[in-house]
N, C-alpha and C positions, 0 to 999 in steps of 0.2 A: 626598485623593481619589486620588492616583496610586498609593497603596498598594493600594487596592481595585481599581483598574483593572488593576494588575499581577497580582493574585490572579485576577481574572476571566479575563485572557488565558491564564494558566497552566491554569486550569480548562478552558477551551475547547479548548486544544491537547491537554491530557491526555485529554479525552473523544474528540476526533477520532482521535488516534493510539492511545490506549489501548483504546478499544472500537470505534472506527471501522474500523481496519485489519483486525482479525479478522473483523468483520462483512462487509467487502468481500471478503476472502478466502473466507469461507463462501458468499457470493453467487456468487463465481466458481466454486467447487466445484459448487454447485447448477446453475448455468447450463451448465457443461461436461458434467456428467453427463446432464442432460436433452438437451443437444445431441448427445451421442454416441448416444442411442437405446438400444434393448435391451429386455430383459424384466425386469419387477420381480418381487418375491416373490409377489405375488398373480396372476401370469401375465398382467399387462397389458403389451402390447407397444407401445413408443413408436418412431416413425420418427425417424431422425436429423434434427437441425435444425442446419445449419451456422452460422446466425446466432447461435444460443445458444452453440455451441461456440467461435466466435471471440470472443464477448462474455466468456466465461469466461477465455480466453487473455489478452485485454486487461486484465481485472481482475487476473489473476496478475501480469502485467508491471507494472501500476501499483503493486501492493503491493511487488514486488521493487525497483522504482525508488525508492520512498519509503524502504525499508530501506537501500539502498546510499547514497542521499543523506544519510540520517541518520548513518550510520557515517562518511562522508566529512566531514560537518559536525563531528562529535565529534572526529575525529582531524586536523582541518585545521591546527592549530598544530604538531603533530608533523611532518606532511608538509611544511609550510613550513620548519621548522627543519632537517630532514634532507635534503630534496630541492630546496628552493627553489621549489617549485611551489605557486602559490596556486589552490586548487580553486574558490574562490568570489571571483574578483577584483572582481565587481560590488558586493560588500558591504563595508562598512567594517569595520575590524579592531578 
């Protein structure tokens, strides 16, 4: 049963990071563009909405944080070996 549980965990993480991060980034792009306001191709004018603009920025920051954390997680053994700094001291090795 642990074999199937491991496969299920990998599947869930793959769906979240594989399809979820681009979807969150796309949502951030949409929120930021609607928040900026302006005129569309069919001459409809939208007023700026600061709340949507800040939501887009928060979503961009979240995606960036996940990417930086993933790179740090992947390279943690190299960083520990060369610099002696454990980036994730709360997790077991």
